[in-house]
N, C-alpha and C positions, 0 to 999 in steps of 0.2 A: 607198429601202428597201434593207436589206441582203439580199444574195442568200442562198439556202439551197439546198444541194445534198445530195440523198440519194445516197450513194455505193454503188455495187455493186462487183463485182470489177474491178480495174484490168486492162485489156488489156495484153498483153506489149509492151514497147518494141520497135520495129523493130530488126533487126540492122543494124549499120553496119560498113563495112570498117575494119580497123585500119590498113591501109596502102594507098597507091595508087602504090607505087614503079613498078610496071609502066606505069601510065598516065603517070607523070611522065617516065620514060625515053623512051616512045614520042613524047612531045611535045617532047622535048629541053629541058625546063626543070624546075627544082626548085620544088615547091609549098611554101609555108610550112607548118610543122608545129607543132601544139600538143600538148604532153605532159600527160597526166593520170594520176596514180597514186592510186587509192582504197585507203586502208589497211584498210578494212573489206571486207565480202564483195562479190563482183562485182555482185550484185543491187542493192546500195546505190549503187555507182558508175553503173550503168546508169540508175537513176532520176534521179541527179544530173545526168547528161549530157543527158538529154532536154531540159530547158529551156535549157541552154547551147547546144545545137545549134539550138534554135528561135531563139535570139538571133543566132547566126551566119547562119542563113537570112534573117532579117529585115534583115540588113546586106548581103545579096546574095551571101554565100559559098555555094558548092556543094561539099559534101564529096566528095573524090575528084577534083574537077575544078579547083577553085581553092584548096582548103585540105585538109589532112590532120589528123585527130585521132587521135593515138596514145594509146590508153587501156589501162591495165594495172590489175590489182587484186592486193593483197597478202594477201587472205583473212585479215585480222586478224594477220598475221605482220609485225611491225615490221622485222625484219632483211630479210625478203623485199622489203618496201616500199623500203628503202634500196637494195637491189640493182636494183630496177626503175627507180629514179631514175637510178642510174648508167647503166643501159641506154639510157634515153631521152636523157640528156645526151650520150651517145656517138654518137647518130644523126647530127647533133644535132637537138633540137627548138629552135624559135625562141622559144617562150614556154611556161612551165608554167601550168596552171590547177590550183590547189590547193584541196582540200575542207576545209581546216582548218589550225590552227596547227601540229599535229604534223608533217604533211607539209611545210608551209612551212619549218619549222626544218630538217628534213632536207635540203631542196633548197638553202637558202642556205648550209649547211655544206659542200655538195659542188660547187656551181657558181655562176657569176655570171649564168646565164641568168635573164632577168626572170620574175617570178612574179605572177600575178593570183590572189589568194587570197580565198576566201569564208569567213565565220565567223571573221574576225580579232577579237581581243579589243579592248577600248577602248584609246585612246591612252595610252602610257606604261607599260603593263603587259607589253609584249613588246619590250624594247629591242633584242633580237637581230634582230627582224624589221623594225622601222621606228622612226624617231626621233620622229615626231609624226603625228597624223591629217592635218594640213594639208600637210605636206611630209615624206613618208616617208623620203626621203634615201638609200635603198639600192636593192636589186633587187626589193623586195616592195611591191606596192600591192594594192588590192582593196576589200573590203566587210566591215564589221563586222556581226555579227548579235546583238550583246549590248547590254543596257541595264540599269543597276542597278534600274530601276523594274519590270522584267519579272518578276523573282523574287518581289517583294512582291505584284504583281498576280496571279500564279498562285495564291499562298496565299489571297488574298482571294476569288478565284473558287471555290477548293476549299472554303473555309469556308461559302460560300453554298450549295453543292451538298450538303455534308456538315457540317451544323451541330453534330454530335456529335464532330467531329474534336478529338483531343487530342494525338496523336503523329504526327510527320512524319519519314519516312525520306528520306534524300537519297542516291541512288546515282550515283556518278560515277567517272571514270577516275582512280585514285589515283596513276598513274605520270606524269601530265601536269600541269605547273604551272598552266596556264590553267584546266583543268577542275577541278583541286583547289581553286583559288581561287574558282571559281563555285559549287562545292559548299559552301565555307565561307560565301560570301555568302548562299546559300539557308538554311543552318543559322541564321545570325544573324538573317535576316528572320523565320524561324519563331519564334525566341525573342521577338523584338520584338512578335509578334502573339499572344503568350501560349501558344504551343504548345511541346511537348517535342520537340526534334529528335534524330534518330539518324543518324549518318554511316555509310554503307556504301560504302567505297572499293573498287573492283575493281582487282586487280593484273593480271588477265588476263581475257579474255572467256570465263569459265568458267560453264557451266550450273549446276554444283554450287554455286558461290559465290553465284550469283543466287538459287537455291532456298533456301540457308541464310540469306541476308539477309532474305528474306520470312518465313521461319519465326521468326527472331528478332524481327522487327517485329510479327508476329501474337502472339507470346507476351507482348509488352509490355502488351497491354490487350484489352478486349472488342471483338468484331466491330463494325465501323462507327465505330470511334474512331481508326483509323490510315489513312495513305495514304503512297505512295511517289512522290517526285518524281525523275524521271530527267534527269540532265544529259547531253545527247546529244553524243557524239563518236564516233570510229571504233570504240572499244571497245564502248560501250553499243549503238551502232547494229548491231553484229554479233550481238548477243543480244537484240534488241528483242522478237522473237517469244517467246523464253524468259522475258523479264521480264514480258510481259503474261500469259503462261500461268501463271506463278507467282503473279501478282496474282489471277487468277481462281480458282486452286486454294485460295489462302489467304483469299479474299474481301477483299482489300485493293485499294483504288483506286490506279491508276497514273496519274500526270500527267506530261506532258512539254512540250518546247519547240516541236517542229516537227510538221508534218502527218503524217509517217511514223509517229510514235508513236501518234497516234490511229488511223491506219489499221491498225496492228498490234494494236489492242485496248485502248488506254488509255482512261480515262474522258474526258479532254479534253487538248488541247494549246493552248498560247498562246505565241506568239513571232513572230519575224520570218518573213516569207514566204520560205522557203529557195529555192524555185523562181524567184522574182522576182530574188533576188540572183544566181543563176547566169545568168539571161537578161541582166542588166545586166553581168555579167562579160565577156560576149562583146564589149560595146562597148569595154572597156578593152583586151582582146586586140587588137581592130581598131586602136586608137590606137597601141599598141606596135608592131604590125607595120608601121604607116605611119611609124614613126620617133620617136614620143614615148618618153620614159624613165619607167620605173616610179617613179623617185625624185621626179619632178615631178607625179605624178598623185595627188591627195589621196585618202585612204581615205574611202569614203562610208559613211554610216550607213543602216540600213534605213528604207525609206519605206512599206512595206506590212507589215501584221501579220495573223496568222491566229488566230482562236479557233474551234477545231473540237471539237464535242461528239459523243461516241459513245453514242447512246441504247441501243444493244444492250448495251454494257458496263454502262451504268447500270442497266438492268433486271436483268441478271445479278447485280448487287450489291444488288438490292433498293432502289435509290435512285430517287427522283422528282426529276427536274431541274426547278427552278422556271421558270415562263414568262419571268421576267425574265432568266434566263440564256440560254434558247433564243432570245430576241429579240435578243441581242447576238452570237450565233454566226454566223460566215460560212458554216460548213458543219455539217450535222447528219448523222451516220452512223446509218442505221437498221439 
């Protein structure tokens, strides 16, 4: 039987030391260092690092005693993110853990330090990062979070919950080639399913731009006939609360890929289990620290997927979620 979890408020993640230089010096040895730069807000990075640190502990690492995690956040500022990568490379760190393709591209342009990346695109779409899934060939390896079938599946689920659906907005980072491509994929899938798609590319994490996008989508048709699908990356992650707030104000359902979108107030999310990917990333970091090369470690595909339904948001929109949908959900937010 599939598990069902009624979520309450998430407790704050424990504070972790950013550096253990004093401990290292007192013991006369240098601990291996992992660098992490979150291009979105600090809160996003903290959530991401929780499962990664769980993975490290499961492998026997003790932060501050046997390993150091140097974590930084760019607060949505790409230039600041690049400067933070330079800072960590100068320490130096032994391996970077990257939360997505934008950060990974910045790292490989600046340094030859190996990168374990999460949310990599499918093979062949990012030649700057890797040559192939089976043999990356450069300094980047990690885990893909994408699959062409996921976009179509989200639309199918949405039509089951909202049978009057006619228009689908797709909000994505318009400045990043990977997420622009996935926005285009979702728009094409919407057309194939007989829906009218509308593209809403964000050039910056602007609350005003988010609100204007929802107003334009609302003006396209009657209440209950439109929904907004959010392609998550560092830009949209930084304004998730604003996206869900705008959806509630305009009575437009919001749908996303990862759990944090549902937790922020979306109607539902369906996609790879992001936390599981970061736990698995700890294993690749361990192998690189023990001498293996990123070039030889195949990029792995997601093995766990999450379908999370937010009943509170459904009720606010006046929607009744069919039992057939609830029965498939791994988590139900009340």
